[in-house]
C-alpha positions as MATLAB code, in Angstrom:
seq = 'MTALGETLEIAIDNAYNAIPKINFEGMFFRSDIGKKGLNND';
ca = [
      -0.106    0.098    0.318;
       1.213    3.264   -0.686;
      -0.184    6.820    0.052;
       0.601   10.558   -0.962;
       0.878   13.501    0.867;
       2.017   17.660    0.851;
       4.372   16.393    3.246;
       6.313   13.255    4.151;
       4.177   13.407    7.648;
       0.686   13.863    5.821;
       1.688   10.837    3.618;
       2.500    8.800    6.387;
      -0.755    9.637    8.003;
      -2.690    9.174    4.991;
      -1.219    5.537    4.457;
      -1.783    4.566    8.180;
      -5.104    5.873    8.228;
      -5.987    3.586    5.487;
      -4.953    0.780    7.028;
      -8.723   -0.544    8.442;
     -10.064   -0.279    4.952;
      -8.117   -3.318    4.530;
      -8.058   -6.753    6.317;
      -7.171  -10.156    5.225;
      -6.202  -13.499    7.185;
      -2.810  -13.180    8.452;
      -2.416   -9.322    7.842;
       0.289   -7.207    9.459;
       1.789   -3.987    9.244;
       4.855   -2.325   10.567;
       4.695    1.330   12.135;
       8.003    2.406   11.667;
       8.014    2.407    8.001;
       8.573    6.453    6.734;
       9.276    7.553   10.306;
      13.071    7.552   10.024;
      12.800   10.265    6.909;
      10.934   12.479    9.818;
      13.827   12.749   11.964;
      15.734   16.165   11.643;
      18.763   15.270   14.057;
];
């Protein structure tokens, strides 16, 4: 699954907000995808 947004943060939010619309047996998802790009350290 992919998602778009004006910023990386919005794209990540859009992707994770869409997760409840997808459901199948054995489904899992990672919650860290894209978050590394948000670190401004």
